[in-house]
Structures are given as structure tokens and as C-alpha cells.
C-alpha positions as CSV (number, residue, x, y, z in Angstrom):
1,M,33.5,-37.3,-6.4
2,Y,34.7,-34.0,-4.9
3,G,38.3,-34.7,-5.1
4,V,40.8,-35.6,-2.4
5,F,41.1,-33.4,0.6
6,N,44.6,-32.7,2.1
7,S,43.4,-32.1,5.6
8,L,40.4,-32.4,7.8
9,A,40.1,-28.6,8.0
10,E,40.0,-28.4,4.3
11,M,37.2,-31.0,4.2
12,E,35.3,-29.2,7.0
13,A,35.6,-25.9,5.2
14,F,34.3,-27.4,1.9
15,Y,31.3,-29.0,3.6
16,K,30.5,-25.7,5.5
17,V,30.4,-23.9,2.1
18,Q,28.4,-26.8,0.6
19,L,25.8,-26.8,3.4
20,R,25.6,-23.0,3.4
21,G,24.8,-23.1,-0.3
22,E,22.1,-25.7,0.2
23,G,20.7,-23.7,3.1
24,L,20.6,-20.5,1.0
25,A,18.9,-22.4,-1.8
26,E,16.2,-23.7,0.7
27,M,15.7,-20.2,2.0
28,E,15.4,-18.8,-1.5
29,T,12.7,-21.3,-2.4
30,F,10.9,-20.7,0.9
31,Y,10.8,-16.9,0.4
32,K,9.9,-17.3,-3.3
33,E,6.9,-19.4,-2.2
34,K,5.9,-16.9,0.5
35,L,6.2,-14.0,-2.0
36,E,4.0,-15.9,-4.5
37,E,1.4,-16.6,-1.7
38,E,1.4,-12.9,-0.7
39,R,1.0,-11.9,-4.4
40,S,-1.9,-14.2,-5.0
41,A,-3.6,-13.1,-1.7
42,R,-3.2,-9.5,-2.7
43,K,-4.6,-10.2,-6.2
44,E,-7.6,-12.0,-4.6
45,I,-8.2,-9.0,-2.3
46,E,-8.1,-6.6,-5.2
47,E,-10.5,-8.7,-7.2
48,D,-12.9,-8.9,-4.3
49,F,-12.6,-5.1,-3.9
50,R,-13.3,-4.5,-7.6
51,S,-16.3,-6.9,-7.4
52,F,-17.6,-5.0,-4.3
53,K,-17.2,-1.7,-6.1
54,N,-19.1,-3.0,-9.2
55,R,-21.9,-4.4,-7.0
56,V,-22.3,-1.1,-4.9
57,A,-21.7,1.5,-7.7
58,P,-25.3,1.3,-9.1
59,D,-26.7,2.1,-5.6
60,L,-24.6,5.2,-5.1
61,A,-25.7,8.7,-5.8
62,L,-24.9,10.0,-9.3
63,S,-22.6,12.6,-7.8
64,R,-20.5,9.9,-6.2
65,R,-20.3,7.9,-9.4
66,A,-19.4,11.0,-11.3
67,G,-16.7,12.0,-8.8
68,N,-18.3,15.4,-7.9
69,T,-17.7,15.0,-4.2
70,E,-15.6,16.8,-1.6
71,N,-12.4,15.2,-0.3
72,M,-13.4,13.8,3.0
73,N,-9.7,13.4,4.0
74,S,-9.3,17.2,3.9
75,P,-9.3,18.7,7.4
76,V,-11.6,21.5,6.2
77,K,-14.1,20.7,3.5
78,E,-14.4,23.1,0.5
79,S,-18.0,24.2,1.4
80,R,-17.0,25.0,5.0
81,R,-13.9,26.8,3.8
82,S,-16.0,29.0,1.5
83,E,-18.4,29.6,4.4
84,I,-15.5,30.8,6.6
85,Q,-14.1,33.0,3.9
86,S,-17.5,34.7,3.2
87,L,-17.9,35.3,7.0
88,Q,-14.4,36.8,7.2
89,L,-15.2,39.1,4.3
90,A,-18.5,40.2,5.9
91,V,-16.7,40.9,9.2
92,Y,-14.0,42.8,7.3
93,H,-16.5,44.9,5.4
94,S,-18.5,45.7,8.6
95,R,-15.3,46.9,10.3
96,T,-14.2,49.1,7.4
97,D,-17.7,50.5,7.1
98,D,-17.7,51.5,10.8
99,K,-14.6,53.7,10.4
């Protein structure tokens, strides 16, 4: 089937390669299955999220649906930043008027 081996070492080396190849094939199928499971789980989560967004969207304020909101991830919101800038301008003008 595989030919005649000249020595025991040659036969042992051949079977090590053969078994390593089979082991790699098993690992490959295992990880492909795991990858497919993760992809399907991610797809299911994305579909659930889209469904949730579609259910909740009508209940939200129009400004949120239109996207006219401030970025809540920003350390300083736009309205607060403009408040601070106007206060700084007022302080600056009061100091320059005193001189």
C-alpha cells in the first residue's frame, strides 16, 4: 500500500508525518466548525439588535431618530463647551473694560 520501508526508523518517520497530517486535518475541521458557530452567533446577535432598534425607534424622540443629538461619548458636550466659551468671553471683556 505505502511501499516497502527499508528500516524501522523510516517507517516511524512516515507514520509520524501521516499522523501529523491527520491531526492537522482534524484541527482544521474543528476550527472551521468553531468559526462557523461564531459567525452564526454574531449574525443572530446582529439580527436581534436590528429587530430591537426597529421596535424601539418609533418610541424615541424625533431628534434622536433624525440624528440631531450630541455625542454622549465626548468628554465635554457641545452645549457645555459653548457655555464655557461664552463665560470666558464675558470674563475677558469685563477684564479689558476695567483697564
